[in-house]
Structures are given as C-alpha cells and as structure tokens.
C-alpha positions as CSV (number, residue, x, y, z in Angstrom):
1,M,13.3,-24.0,36.0
2,H,10.8,-21.5,34.5
3,S,8.2,-21.2,31.9
4,E,7.5,-18.6,29.3
5,T,4.4,-17.5,27.4
6,H,4.7,-17.9,23.6
7,P,2.5,-17.2,20.6
8,A,-0.3,-19.7,20.0
9,A,0.2,-22.3,17.3
10,R,-1.0,-21.3,13.9
11,P,-2.8,-23.4,11.3
12,R,-0.6,-25.5,9.0
13,P,0.0,-24.4,5.4
14,T,-2.9,-25.1,3.1
15,G,-2.7,-28.4,1.1
16,R,-0.2,-30.2,3.4
17,Q,-0.4,-33.9,2.6
18,P,-1.2,-36.4,5.4
19,R,1.7,-38.5,6.7
20,R,2.6,-41.5,4.7
21,D,4.3,-44.8,5.4
22,L,7.9,-45.1,4.2
23,R,7.5,-48.8,3.5
24,S,6.9,-49.8,-0.1
25,D,3.7,-51.5,-1.3
26,Q,3.8,-54.7,-3.4
27,S,1.7,-55.0,-6.6
28,A,-0.3,-58.1,-7.5
29,H,-0.8,-59.1,-11.1
30,G,-3.8,-61.0,-12.4
31,S,-3.9,-63.7,-15.0
32,R,-6.2,-64.4,-17.9
33,Q,-7.3,-67.7,-19.6
34,L,-7.2,-67.8,-23.4
35,P,-10.3,-69.3,-25.1
36,N,-9.8,-72.7,-26.9
37,A,-9.0,-71.8,-30.6
38,H,-10.2,-75.2,-31.9
39,P,-13.3,-76.4,-30.1
40,A,-13.8,-80.1,-30.1
41,R,-15.8,-81.5,-33.0
42,P,-19.0,-83.1,-31.8
43,R,-19.2,-86.9,-32.2
44,A,-22.2,-88.9,-33.2
45,P,-23.5,-91.3,-30.7
46,R,-21.8,-94.7,-30.9
47,N,-25.0,-96.5,-32.3
48,Q,-26.1,-93.7,-34.6
49,Q,-25.9,-94.6,-38.3
50,V,-23.8,-92.3,-40.4
51,P,-25.2,-91.6,-43.9
52,S,-23.4,-93.5,-46.7
53,L,-21.5,-91.6,-49.4
54,Q,-21.8,-94.5,-51.9
55,Q,-23.6,-94.2,-55.2
56,P,-26.7,-96.3,-55.3
57,G,-26.1,-99.9,-56.4
58,H,-22.3,-99.6,-55.9
59,R,-20.6,-102.3,-53.7
60,R,-17.2,-101.5,-52.1
61,Q,-14.8,-104.4,-52.2
62,Q,-13.0,-105.4,-49.0
63,P,-9.2,-105.6,-49.1
64,E,-7.9,-109.1,-49.4
65,G,-6.6,-110.7,-46.3
66,S,-7.9,-107.9,-44.0
67,Q,-11.6,-107.9,-44.3
68,R,-13.6,-106.1,-41.6
69,P,-17.4,-105.9,-41.3
70,G,-18.7,-102.8,-43.0
71,Y,-15.4,-101.9,-44.8
72,R,-15.8,-101.2,-48.6
73,Q,-13.2,-100.1,-51.1
74,Q,-14.1,-97.6,-53.8
75,P,-13.1,-98.2,-57.4
76,G,-9.4,-97.3,-58.1
77,Y,-8.6,-97.0,-54.4
78,R,-5.2,-98.3,-53.4
79,R,-4.5,-98.6,-49.7
80,Q,-1.4,-96.8,-48.5
81,Q,1.1,-98.7,-46.5
82,P,1.5,-97.4,-42.9
83,G,4.3,-94.8,-42.6
84,R,4.5,-93.9,-46.3
85,R,3.4,-90.6,-47.9
86,T,2.9,-89.8,-51.5
87,A,5.3,-87.4,-53.3
88,A,2.5,-84.8,-53.6
89,A,1.8,-85.0,-49.9
90,R,5.5,-84.5,-49.2
91,R,5.6,-81.5,-51.5
92,R,2.5,-80.0,-49.8
93,S,4.0,-80.5,-46.4
94,A,7.3,-78.8,-47.4
95,R,5.4,-75.9,-48.9
96,G,3.5,-75.5,-45.5
97,I,6.6,-75.6,-43.3
98,A,8.7,-73.1,-45.2
99,P,6.6,-70.0,-44.3
100,I,6.6,-71.1,-40.7
101,I,10.4,-71.3,-40.6
102,A,10.7,-68.0,-42.3
103,G,8.3,-66.3,-39.9
104,A,10.1,-67.7,-36.9
105,C,13.4,-66.3,-38.2
106,V,11.9,-62.8,-38.7
107,L,10.4,-62.9,-35.1
108,A,13.8,-63.9,-33.7
109,V,15.5,-61.0,-35.4
110,L,12.9,-58.5,-34.2
111,A,13.1,-59.8,-30.6
112,F,16.9,-59.4,-30.6
113,A,16.6,-55.9,-32.0
114,L,14.0,-54.9,-29.4
115,W,16.1,-56.4,-26.6
116,N,19.1,-54.2,-27.6
117,I,16.9,-51.1,-27.8
118,G,15.5,-51.8,-24.3
119,A,19.0,-52.2,-22.9
120,V,20.1,-48.8,-24.3
121,V,17.0,-47.1,-23.0
122,A,17.4,-48.6,-19.6
123,G,21.0,-47.5,-19.5
124,I,20.0,-43.9,-20.3
125,F,17.4,-43.8,-17.6
126,S,19.6,-45.5,-15.0
127,S,22.3,-42.8,-15.5
128,D,20.2,-40.3,-13.5
129,A,22.4,-37.9,-11.6
130,S,23.1,-39.1,-8.0
131,Q,25.2,-38.0,-5.2
132,A,26.6,-39.4,-2.0
133,Q,25.8,-37.9,1.4
134,D,29.2,-36.5,1.7
135,G,29.7,-35.2,-1.8
136,N,28.6,-35.1,-5.5
137,E,29.9,-38.5,-6.5
138,P,28.2,-40.5,-9.2
139,S,25.8,-43.2,-8.1
140,T,27.1,-46.8,-7.9
141,I,23.7,-48.3,-7.0
142,Q,21.5,-49.0,-10.0
143,E,19.7,-52.2,-8.8
144,A,15.9,-52.1,-8.3
145,V,15.0,-52.1,-4.7
146,A,13.5,-55.6,-4.4
147,D,15.0,-57.0,-1.2
148,P,16.3,-54.6,1.6
149,G,17.3,-57.6,3.7
150,D,17.8,-56.4,7.3
151,I,18.8,-52.8,6.3
152,V,16.9,-50.1,8.3
153,I,16.9,-46.7,6.7
154,G,15.3,-43.5,7.8
155,L,15.3,-39.8,7.1
156,N,16.8,-37.0,9.2
157,G,13.9,-34.5,9.8
158,D,10.4,-34.6,8.5
159,E,9.6,-36.8,5.6
160,D,7.4,-34.0,4.1
161,T,9.6,-31.0,4.0
162,Y,8.3,-27.4,3.3
163,V,10.3,-24.7,1.7
164,L,9.2,-21.2,0.7
165,T,9.9,-20.3,-2.9
166,G,13.2,-18.4,-3.2
167,E,14.6,-19.9,0.0
168,E,17.3,-22.6,0.0
169,Y,16.4,-26.3,0.3
170,L,18.6,-27.7,3.1
171,E,19.5,-31.3,2.6
172,A,19.3,-33.2,5.9
173,G,20.4,-36.7,4.7
174,A,19.4,-40.0,6.2
175,H,20.7,-42.8,8.5
176,A,20.9,-46.5,8.0
177,A,22.3,-49.7,9.6
178,E,22.4,-53.4,9.0
179,P,23.2,-56.1,11.7
180,T,26.3,-57.5,9.9
181,D,27.7,-54.4,8.2
182,G,26.8,-52.0,11.1
183,I,26.3,-48.3,10.5
184,L,25.9,-47.5,6.8
185,N,25.4,-43.7,6.9
186,D,28.4,-43.0,4.8
187,K,27.2,-45.4,2.1
188,I,23.9,-43.7,1.5
189,E,23.5,-42.1,-2.0
190,I,21.1,-39.2,-2.6
191,S,19.4,-38.4,-5.9
192,G,16.8,-35.9,-7.0
193,D,16.7,-32.2,-7.8
194,V,14.7,-29.5,-6.0
195,D,14.1,-26.1,-7.7
196,T,13.0,-23.7,-5.0
197,S,12.4,-21.0,-7.6
198,Q,9.4,-22.9,-8.9
199,A,6.5,-24.0,-6.6
200,G,5.7,-27.6,-6.7
201,D,6.4,-31.0,-5.2
202,Y,9.8,-32.7,-5.6
203,T,11.2,-36.0,-4.5
204,V,14.6,-36.9,-3.1
205,T,15.6,-40.5,-2.8
206,Y,18.1,-42.1,-0.4
207,R,19.5,-45.5,-1.3
208,V,22.0,-47.7,0.4
209,K,23.4,-51.2,-0.4
210,D,25.0,-53.7,2.0
211,S,27.8,-56.2,1.5
212,S,25.3,-58.9,0.6
213,G,23.8,-57.0,-2.3
214,H,20.6,-56.0,-0.5
215,V,19.4,-52.5,-1.4
216,A,17.1,-50.2,0.7
217,E,15.7,-46.8,0.0
218,A,13.6,-44.0,1.6
219,T,12.1,-41.0,-0.1
220,R,11.4,-37.4,1.1
221,T,8.8,-35.2,-0.5
222,I,9.8,-31.5,-0.7
223,H,6.9,-29.1,-1.0
224,V,8.0,-25.7,-2.4
225,V,5.2,-23.3,-1.7
226,D,4.6,-19.6,-2.5
227,D,3.1,-18.9,0.9
228,M,2.7,-20.6,4.3
229,E,2.2,-19.6,7.9
230,T,5.6,-19.6,9.5
231,Q,7.0,-20.2,12.9
232,Q,7.7,-16.9,14.7
233,D,10.4,-15.9,17.1
234,G,11.3,-19.3,18.6
235,I,10.8,-23.0,18.6
236,P,10.3,-25.6,21.4
237,I,13.1,-28.2,21.6
238,V,11.7,-30.8,24.0
239,M,14.1,-32.7,26.3
240,Y,13.0,-36.2,27.6
241,H,15.1,-38.8,29.3
242,Y,13.7,-42.2,30.0
243,V,10.5,-44.2,29.1
244,Y,8.9,-46.9,31.2
245,S,5.7,-49.0,31.4
246,A,3.2,-49.3,34.2
247,D,3.8,-53.0,34.6
248,N,7.6,-52.6,35.0
249,P,8.3,-49.4,36.8
250,P,12.0,-48.5,37.7
251,E,13.1,-48.8,41.3
252,D,14.4,-45.2,41.3
253,L,11.3,-43.7,39.6
254,N,11.8,-40.0,39.3
255,A,10.9,-37.0,37.1
256,N,13.2,-38.1,34.3
257,Y,10.9,-41.1,33.6
258,I,7.8,-40.7,31.4
259,L,5.1,-43.4,31.2
260,D,4.8,-44.9,27.7
261,T,1.1,-44.2,27.7
262,D,1.7,-40.5,28.4
263,L,4.3,-40.4,25.6
264,D,1.8,-42.0,23.3
265,A,-0.8,-39.3,24.1
266,Q,1.7,-36.5,23.5
267,L,2.8,-38.0,20.2
268,A,-0.8,-38.5,19.1
269,Y,-1.5,-34.8,19.8
270,L,1.5,-33.7,17.7
271,S,0.4,-36.0,14.8
272,E,-3.3,-35.0,15.0
273,N,-2.4,-31.3,15.0
274,D,0.0,-31.6,12.1
275,Y,3.2,-30.5,13.8
276,Y,6.3,-30.2,11.7
277,F,9.7,-31.7,12.7
278,P,12.6,-29.8,11.1
279,S,16.1,-31.3,10.5
280,Y,19.2,-29.9,12.2
281,P,20.2,-27.9,9.1
282,E,16.8,-26.4,9.1
283,L,16.9,-25.7,12.8
284,K,20.3,-24.0,12.6
285,A,19.3,-21.8,9.7
286,F,16.0,-20.8,11.5
287,I,17.8,-19.8,14.6
288,E,20.3,-17.8,12.5
289,G,17.4,-16.1,10.8
290,T,18.1,-17.3,7.3
291,H,15.3,-19.9,6.8
292,S,11.6,-20.1,7.4
293,L,9.9,-23.0,9.2
294,P,6.2,-23.9,9.0
295,A,4.1,-22.9,12.0
296,K,3.9,-25.5,14.8
297,S,7.5,-26.7,14.4
298,I,9.0,-28.8,17.2
299,V,12.1,-30.9,17.9
300,L,12.0,-34.0,20.2
301,T,15.2,-35.2,22.0
302,F,15.9,-38.0,24.5
303,D,19.1,-37.9,26.6
304,D,21.4,-40.8,27.7
305,G,20.2,-43.6,25.4
306,Q,18.1,-45.6,27.8
307,N,16.6,-48.9,26.5
308,G,13.0,-47.9,27.2
309,V,13.3,-45.1,24.6
310,F,14.0,-47.8,21.9
311,T,11.8,-50.7,23.1
312,L,8.8,-48.7,24.3
313,G,9.2,-45.4,22.5
314,G,10.5,-46.8,19.2
315,P,7.2,-48.4,18.2
316,L,5.4,-45.2,19.0
317,F,7.7,-43.1,16.8
318,E,7.0,-45.5,14.0
319,K,3.3,-45.5,14.7
320,Y,3.0,-41.7,14.4
321,H,5.9,-41.2,11.9
322,I,7.6,-38.7,14.2
323,P,11.4,-38.3,14.1
324,V,13.3,-38.0,17.3
325,T,16.9,-37.8,18.5
326,S,18.6,-40.1,21.0
327,F,21.7,-38.7,22.5
328,I,24.1,-41.6,23.3
329,I,26.9,-41.7,25.9
330,C,29.6,-43.3,23.7
331,N,32.1,-44.6,26.2
332,N,29.5,-47.3,27.2
333,S,31.0,-50.5,25.8
334,D,27.8,-51.3,23.8
335,A,27.3,-47.8,22.3
336,G,27.9,-48.8,18.8
337,D,25.9,-52.0,19.2
338,V,22.9,-50.0,20.5
339,V,22.8,-47.9,17.3
340,V,22.7,-51.1,15.2
341,T,20.5,-53.2,17.5
342,Y,17.8,-50.5,18.0
343,Q,18.1,-48.9,14.5
344,N,14.7,-47.3,13.8
345,P,13.6,-45.2,10.7
346,Y,12.5,-42.4,13.1
347,I,15.4,-42.3,15.6
348,S,18.6,-40.4,14.8
349,F,21.5,-41.3,17.1
350,Q,23.6,-38.3,18.1
351,S,26.4,-37.6,20.5
352,H,26.1,-37.1,24.3
353,S,30.0,-37.1,24.2
354,F,32.4,-40.0,24.6
355,G,33.8,-39.5,28.1
356,L,32.4,-36.2,29.3
357,H,29.4,-37.6,31.1
358,Q,31.2,-37.8,34.5
359,P,32.1,-35.4,37.3
360,G,35.4,-33.6,37.5
361,G,34.8,-30.0,36.7
362,T,33.9,-26.8,38.5
363,V,31.2,-25.3,36.3
364,G,27.4,-25.8,36.6
365,H,26.7,-29.3,37.7
366,G,30.4,-30.2,37.9
367,G,30.7,-32.1,34.7
368,L,34.2,-32.9,33.3
369,I,34.0,-30.6,30.4
370,S,35.0,-27.5,32.4
371,A,38.3,-29.3,33.4
372,L,39.3,-29.9,29.7
373,S,40.9,-27.8,27.1
374,K,39.3,-27.1,23.7
375,D,41.5,-29.6,21.9
376,E,40.7,-32.3,24.5
377,I,37.0,-31.6,24.0
378,V,37.4,-31.8,20.2
379,E,39.1,-35.1,20.5
380,D,36.3,-36.5,22.7
381,L,33.6,-35.2,20.3
382,E,35.3,-36.6,17.2
383,H,35.7,-40.0,19.0
384,A,32.0,-40.1,19.6
385,Q,31.2,-39.2,16.0
386,Q,33.3,-42.1,14.7
387,I,31.3,-44.5,16.8
388,L,27.9,-43.1,15.8
389,G,28.6,-42.1,12.3
390,T,26.7,-38.7,12.8
391,T,27.8,-35.1,13.4
392,E,24.6,-33.1,13.3
393,A,23.9,-32.6,17.0
394,F,25.4,-32.8,20.5
395,A,23.9,-32.6,24.0
396,Y,26.2,-31.2,26.7
397,P,26.5,-33.7,29.6
398,F,24.7,-32.2,32.7
399,G,24.0,-29.1,30.5
400,D,27.4,-27.7,31.5
401,V,28.8,-25.3,28.9
402,T,32.2,-23.4,28.6
403,D,33.7,-21.2,26.0
404,D,36.1,-24.0,25.1
405,G,33.1,-26.3,24.8
406,R,31.4,-23.9,22.3
407,A,34.6,-23.6,20.3
408,A,35.1,-27.3,20.2
409,V,31.5,-27.9,19.0
410,E,32.2,-25.6,16.1
411,E,35.5,-27.1,15.2
412,A,34.0,-30.6,15.3
413,G,31.5,-29.6,12.7
414,I,28.4,-30.0,14.9
415,L,25.4,-28.0,13.6
416,C,23.5,-27.6,16.9
417,A,24.4,-28.3,20.5
418,F,22.0,-28.3,23.4
419,T,22.0,-27.4,27.1
420,T,19.5,-28.3,29.9
421,K,18.4,-24.7,30.3
422,N,14.6,-24.8,30.4
423,S,13.3,-22.5,27.7
424,W,12.3,-22.2,24.0
425,A,15.2,-21.6,21.6
426,H,14.8,-18.2,19.9
427,I,16.0,-16.6,16.7
428,G,19.4,-15.1,17.4
429,D,20.4,-17.6,20.1
430,D,23.8,-19.3,20.0
431,V,23.3,-22.6,18.0
432,R,26.3,-24.0,19.9
433,A,24.3,-23.8,23.2
434,L,20.6,-23.9,22.6
435,P,18.1,-24.3,25.5
436,R,15.4,-27.0,25.6
437,V,12.0,-27.4,27.2
438,R,12.2,-30.0,30.0
439,M,9.3,-32.5,29.9
440,N,9.0,-34.2,33.3
441,G,7.3,-37.5,33.9
442,G,3.7,-37.1,35.2
443,T,3.1,-34.0,33.1
444,S,-0.5,-33.9,31.9
445,L,-1.4,-33.6,28.3
446,D,-2.7,-30.1,28.9
447,G,0.6,-29.3,30.6
448,F,2.5,-30.6,27.6
449,V,0.4,-28.5,25.2
450,S,0.9,-25.4,27.2
451,Q,4.7,-25.8,27.2
452,I,5.0,-26.3,23.4
453,S,2.4,-23.7,22.4
C-alpha cells in the first residue's frame, strides 16, 4: 500500500450550475370567482306604500269571483288563464330562441374543429426522435409522466455533464427497476440531441414504462463549453467496502468498514467543493487520452454489495446527489433481488463476477480467476451481466488479474475493470485493469482529502 503526490485540485469551470433534484415538482392552479352578472333587485320594505300608477279619479274593478283587497282592473284588461300565452308572445319567444340555437351550433362546429387541430399538433410534437439504450429505435412511450408508480430510475454518471466544444458527447445511459417487473435497464428510451460544435446547454431525457403502464423519467443536462479547467494526468477511483453505524458495529470490525458519519463528511466535502463524477464511457475515454474531464473529477466504488452500503450509504448518496458503483457478487442467491430491493437513483450495480470470488488460483491473493481459461472467465462475466443488466464495469475479486482475465473483460464488452492496487489511475493505463485508491475505515477527513487531491 503506498501513496503518491498529485496535482492540487483546480477550480471548477465558470458558470457550473448547482446540483438539482431529479424529482419533479407539482404545480398548483388557483381558481377565480366570477361576479354576479345580475345583481338582486332591491325590494321595498313590506309595509312601505308603493306609488299608484292609476289616473286620478279612476277606480279599477276587481275580477268577479276572485276579489282580493287592493286589486283593481284597468279598463279593457282581460285576465289571462294560467298556462296560456298569446300568439304574439309565442312569436316573440320563437324569435328569441332561434339565434341562441344557431349560436350553439356554430360553437359546436368550432370546438370540433379546434379539437382536431389540437390532436394533429400533439401528434407532430410527440413524434420527437427517440432512441433506446441499445440502439436507435423509435420511441414507443408517448404518455406524459404523471405516475411513476414504484419505478426507480437514475443516471449513470453525473447529472450535469460537461463537454468541451469539438469533443464527443459520450452517452452513459441510465438504470431503472420496479418491484414486480424487476430490472428495466433494457427498456429505457433516450431522447434529445447534443451538438458539441455549438456551446450551450442541452437536455437528454431517459424514460421507461413498466407493465402496469406507469412511466418514469430522468433528465441529464449537458453543458457544452468553449473552455474549462480540466483534470490532468490522472484521476482518483476510490475503493470502499462496507458501511456501519456507531450504534450497530460489526463483530469483526476492521479497516474495510467505514462509519456512516465519516462517509457523510467525505460526501459533503465532495459536494461542497463541486467535484465531478464521470460515467464509465467518459472514464475510459479519459484514460485512453481522447476525452477531457473537468478538474476535480472522481469515481466512487463499493465492493461486495454489503447491505450497509444501501441502507446507510444510500440515503447519503441521494442527499448529496453523488453517483456511486456497487460491485455485486452475483452467485449469491439474492443478487438479483438486491438490485431491485435496494434500487437507488445514485447507485449503479455492476459485476464483481458470478463465481470468481473464491479461492482456487495461484496468482496474487489466490482467487479462482487464475485457474480458469479465457472462455471460462467470459462465461462467468456474461452470467453476471445477465443477472445485473449492466456491462459497464467489473471489479476483479481479490484484485487478482491475469492475461486471460484482461482478454475476457474485453470480449465481454466491459468498458472499465478495476484491481485493488492502491494508486490513482493515469492516462495511458490499461482500462482493463485500473488501480484504485483504498479508503480505509477510520481515515480522517484531512486524510481523505489528501488522497484524492
């Protein structure tokens, strides 16, 4: 185990936006009350005398058989029987209703026409170009994201990606799962265009639908910039193992365990100092010397898939919006269930092999990998990939590496593989066997900072 001195961290690119929450906000709509169009007519008090309209000296006659006090009949007046209307009144009523019926018909026709126009416009906008994670297939998900149900979806890599103008935008994809449907990574559809020849902010959307019709989505903002301070020479890839709390320490407490409060302090430091978390496509291209990363880039990994990483670490990753990788031993009977049960927007589940995490070899720590052929290793890696639904990264069990192991990693389509050698990864290293910075339990915050700076 050794340490190296590396260049100090540089300030972040100017104008970088603060971290944002992936969850959508819900709008509230107000209401208004219409004024009364016909205010009530004021009534005279019950005992107030109403001025008479009669001519002086004229006496109104009361109708025969139905005299009431105060009732007078004007000359020539004929009382109309209840329920009857004169012909003139009927003609006036008919003339008043006709325009209303005609207006209602016109409004109905206009409403129908507008509805059709709206449907056409909606069809045009909903036909936006979209692609699946594994190809350029047309989108089949057009519903508005109203109810994600129990789907959990998250991005691979930083939710705010930075690219220099003229360099390639490297799509990292996303991950998703749902309790009933399981892992949904292969059902995620990606939409959005990024023009790296033109500086500006672009949005890429990741959307997935489960068997019950629920739809969830996540978005990534890509900042194409003309200039930024870049990571030089190498990058720290931090290796953790287990997380525990002070009120429930493990019986075999050792250097592989980090206290949850210490992890909280380290993540807070990374967040407050605006560190960048590249995806595996970005990391691979950086190591190969074909892609620039922002200054203060870092990758966080956790080996073995211990529950404390999910139950204690998971809320912290969400709190600080920091993406990490959990390397899962896939021959554990609950490996697939772990991915679904502990799905987290900020945890990417990657392979720690299917059955290689056991003794039986003669290289390094004696892991089984050195006793197997390339084809046998490929078979193991592909088995693990089928369980996890991911192929981006792999951690060698016990850190043991062989030439057949490197060849198998490449044949299995894995972008980056990691050992337990304690060092930064540098430009020009073999992406099939990258070293990592071991972060032991009990390391102070100053010690942490010195190892990643």
